[in-house]
Backbone as CSV, one residue per row, in Angstrom:
resi,resn,N_x,N_y,N_z,CA_x,CA_y,CA_z,C_x,C_y,C_z
1,UNK,0.827,-1.188,0.000,0.000,0.000,0.000,0.871,1.250,0.000
2,UNK,1.910,1.243,0.814,2.791,2.399,0.916,3.497,2.657,-0.419
3,UNK,3.909,1.595,-1.079,4.583,1.716,-2.366,3.636,2.327,-3.405
4,UNK,2.393,1.961,-3.328,1.392,2.463,-4.269,1.230,3.977,-4.116
5,UNK,1.205,4.464,-2.862,1.069,5.898,-2.605,2.275,6.660,-3.150
6,UNK,3.467,6.082,-2.946,4.685,6.704,-3.444,4.664,6.795,-4.961
7,UNK,4.236,5.714,-5.580,4.164,5.665,-7.036,3.176,6.709,-7.562
8,UNK,2.058,6.853,-6.905,1.057,7.831,-7.307,1.604,9.249,-7.156
9,UNK,2.315,9.505,-6.079,2.908,10.816,-5.855,3.921,11.143,-6.952
10,UNK,4.732,10.180,-7.313,5.724,10.389,-8.380,5.020,10.675,-9.701
11,UNK,3.961,9.943,-9.990,3.208,10.182,-11.223,2.614,11.587,-11.244
12,UNK,2.097,12.043,-10.107,1.526,13.389,-10.029,2.603,14.444,-10.240
13,UNK,3.777,14.233,-9.664,4.867,15.187,-9.832,5.308,15.255,-11.290
14,UNK,5.412,14.109,-11.934,5.792,14.081,-13.350,4.740,14.778,-14.202
15,UNK,3.484,14.582,-13.874,2.399,15.230,-14.604,2.503,16.746,-14.476
16,UNK,2.757,17.240,-13.273,2.879,18.681,-13.066,4.071,19.240,-13.833
17,UNK,5.180,18.512,-13.860,6.340,18.960,-14.615,6.037,19.016,-16.105
18,UNK,5.287,18.035,-16.597,4.921,18.009,-18.015,4.009,19.172,-18.371
19,UNK,3.158,19.578,-17.451,2.227,20.675,-17.713,2.934,22.018,-17.780
20,UNK,4.184,22.037,-17.333,4.974,23.270,-17.378,4.271,24.414,-16.659
21,UNK,3.990,24.206,-15.393,3.413,25.278,-14.594,4.375,26.454,-14.604
22,UNK,3.843,27.668,-14.529,4.736,28.834,-14.588,5.751,28.830,-13.451
23,UNK,6.946,29.276,-13.768,7.966,29.392,-12.734,7.615,30.576,-11.839
24,UNK,8.195,30.593,-10.651,7.884,31.658,-9.692,8.223,33.028,-10.253
25,UNK,9.324,33.124,-10.993,9.723,34.400,-11.594,8.599,34.954,-12.464
26,UNK,8.051,34.118,-13.306,6.979,34.549,-14.201,5.722,34.932,-13.414
27,UNK,5.396,34.158,-12.416,4.205,34.428,-11.600,4.316,35.780,-10.909
28,UNK,5.461,36.047,-10.288,5.658,37.314,-9.586,5.696,38.472,-10.579
29,UNK,6.405,38.281,-11.687,6.510,39.337,-12.701,5.135,39.750,-13.217
30,UNK,4.325,38.779,-13.549,2.988,39.078,-14.065,2.094,39.697,-12.995
31,UNK,2.273,39.264,-11.754,1.448,39.788,-10.654,1.661,41.285,-10.449
32,UNK,2.880,41.758,-10.713,3.111,43.196,-10.544,2.995,43.954,-11.862
33,UNK,2.665,43.233,-12.928,2.352,43.871,-14.190,3.530,44.303,-15.045
34,UNK,4.627,43.572,-14.957,5.788,43.897,-15.789,5.902,42.913,-16.949
35,UNK,6.362,43.410,-18.084,6.700,42.522,-19.188,8.116,42.021,-18.959
36,UNK,8.504,41.014,-19.707,9.874,40.519,-19.607,10.860,41.633,-19.972
37,UNK,10.524,42.389,-20.998,11.407,43.469,-21.446,11.559,44.541,-20.366
38,UNK,10.465,44.915,-19.729,10.524,45.914,-18.652,11.367,45.416,-17.484
39,UNK,11.187,44.141,-17.136,11.972,43.560,-16.049,13.454,43.567,-16.403
40,UNK,13.766,43.248,-17.641,15.159,43.249,-18.087,15.753,44.652,-17.989
41,UNK,15.014,45.630,-18.450,15.510,47.013,-18.423,15.727,47.515,-16.997
42,UNK,14.788,47.209,-16.114,14.872,47.703,-14.737,15.904,46.954,-13.899
43,UNK,16.108,45.681,-14.204,17.011,44.863,-13.387,18.438,44.813,-13.933
44,UNK,18.573,45.062,-15.221,19.890,44.922,-15.838,20.220,43.488,-16.228
45,UNK,19.268,42.585,-16.036,19.439,41.186,-16.451,18.994,41.095,-17.907
46,UNK,19.765,40.402,-18.730,19.455,40.326,-20.154,18.080,39.688,-20.380
47,UNK,17.362,40.251,-21.354,16.033,39.757,-21.699,16.061,38.265,-22.007
48,UNK,17.041,37.836,-22.781,17.126,36.422,-23.144,17.285,35.523,-21.912
49,UNK,18.014,35.998,-20.920,18.209,35.220,-19.689,16.863,35.055,-18.961
50,UNK,16.100,36.139,-18.867,14.788,36.082,-18.221,13.882,35.110,-18.974
51,UNK,13.907,35.187,-20.297,13.104,34.265,-21.108,13.502,32.821,-20.842
52,UNK,14.793,32.569,-20.764,15.260,31.203,-20.525,14.894,30.704,-19.138
53,UNK,14.956,31.571,-18.129,14.517,31.170,-16.790,13.034,30.804,-16.813
54,UNK,12.238,31.633,-17.470,10.794,31.392,-17.477,10.402,30.168,-18.300
55,UNK,11.188,29.835,-19.294,10.913,28.652,-20.123,11.589,27.401,-19.571
56,UNK,12.287,27.569,-18.457,13.044,26.489,-17.817,14.174,25.967,-18.704
57,UNK,14.617,26.784,-19.668,15.768,26.409,-20.487,17.049,26.587,-19.675
58,UNK,17.013,27.510,-18.718,18.099,27.695,-17.752,17.494,27.573,-16.364
59,UNK,18.255,26.968,-15.472,17.792,26.743,-14.103,18.043,27.991,-13.258
60,UNK,16.974,28.620,-12.809,17.118,29.836,-12.004,17.821,29.548,-10.682
61,UNK,17.785,28.299,-10.233,18.491,27.930,-9.001,20.006,28.029,-9.172
62,UNK,20.470,28.074,-10.420,21.901,28.192,-10.701,22.257,29.583,-11.215
63,UNK,21.329,30.517,-11.088,21.574,31.890,-11.532,22.651,32.536,-10.679
64,UNK,23.346,33.515,-11.241,24.339,34.234,-10.451,23.613,35.011,-9.355
65,UNK,24.299,35.206,-8.268,23.715,35.947,-7.148,23.319,37.356,-7.591
66,UNK,24.152,37.970,-8.414,23.843,39.339,-8.857,22.556,39.390,-9.683
67,UNK,22.360,38.411,-10.576,21.116,38.369,-11.359,19.908,38.137,-10.461
68,UNK,20.052,37.197,-9.552,18.950,36.843,-8.662,18.551,38.029,-7.787
69,UNK,19.542,38.708,-7.216,19.244,39.856,-6.357,18.687,41.030,-7.147
70,UNK,19.173,41.228,-8.364,18.664,42.318,-9.202,17.192,42.076,-9.550
71,UNK,16.861,40.850,-9.899,15.470,40.517,-10.218,14.581,40.689,-8.988
72,UNK,15.046,40.178,-7.870,14.262,40.256,-6.636,14.020,41.708,-6.229
73,UNK,15.031,42.546,-6.376,14.888,43.949,-5.984,13.805,44.634,-6.820
74,UNK,13.814,44.413,-8.123,12.808,45.019,-8.995,11.418,44.451,-8.704
75,UNK,11.361,43.143,-8.413,10.076,42.495,-8.170,9.559,42.696,-6.748
76,UNK,10.387,43.253,-5.887,9.963,43.517,-4.506,9.798,42.277,-3.669
77,UNK,10.674,41.319,-3.891,10.608,40.065,-3.118,12.022,39.678,-2.697
78,UNK,12.137,38.577,-1.959,13.441,38.053,-1.575,13.962,37.190,-2.715
79,UNK,15.273,37.132,-2.837,15.881,36.299,-3.891,15.415,34.844,-3.773
80,UNK,15.340,34.346,-2.559,14.929,32.944,-2.381,13.482,32.682,-2.805
81,UNK,12.679,33.742,-2.870,11.295,33.574,-3.344,11.236,33.188,-4.812
82,UNK,12.296,33.454,-5.552,12.328,33.160,-6.984,12.870,31.779,-7.290
83,UNK,13.483,31.141,-6.295,14.052,29.804,-6.516,12.949,28.768,-6.619
84,UNK,13.194,27.782,-7.459,12.216,26.714,-7.672,12.446,25.571,-6.716
């Protein structure tokens, strides 16, 4: 029974990953009404980098501290709030 629950949990996690739920960066950015371009201009982080973080082409957990802090400052949150 316990193995079955674990298996179901793993299947649910894989399903959520396949659905490509928005990353936290995108959720926060949209909540405050900024476009990717506006966020790039205000933070100094390259637009392409922001796009890659949001598309999960680059792992935001491996972002440079300077990029992470710049994004967080513009978004009005803590850097760790953007980590996945």
